[in-house]
N, C-alpha and C positions, 0 to 999 in steps of 0.2 A: 504492502500501498503507500509505504513509505515514500517510493520511488514512482510513482504512476502517477502520484494526484500533491496537486500544491497549495499545501495549509501551511497559515501563516504558524498559528498556536496548534500544542499539541492536550489535546485536554482528557483530563484524569478524574474519572468522575468520583473514583471512592478506592482504598486499598487493593481491591480486587484489579483491579484496572493498570492499575499504575506499573506493572513490571513493561504493560503490552506501551505503554505512552514512551516509557523508558528505550525501549527498543526502537521505537519509529524515529523518537526524539534525535538520538542516536545516529542515525544512519538519514537521517534527513538533516539535522542542525538544527532543527526551530524549538524554540524553548514550551516548557510543558504547562501547561495553568492545572493546579489539583481544586475542583469547588468543593474541596469535606474542606478547609481551614476558615470556608466564608461564613 
């Protein structure tokens, strides 16, 4: 997904999705936004 789509920010809704967000962020170089802290 990180190499096919162009995103501005990677969103991780909770701790269960954070590992996937980290993987996409590592490949894409985009920042992660975690709404759990809001």
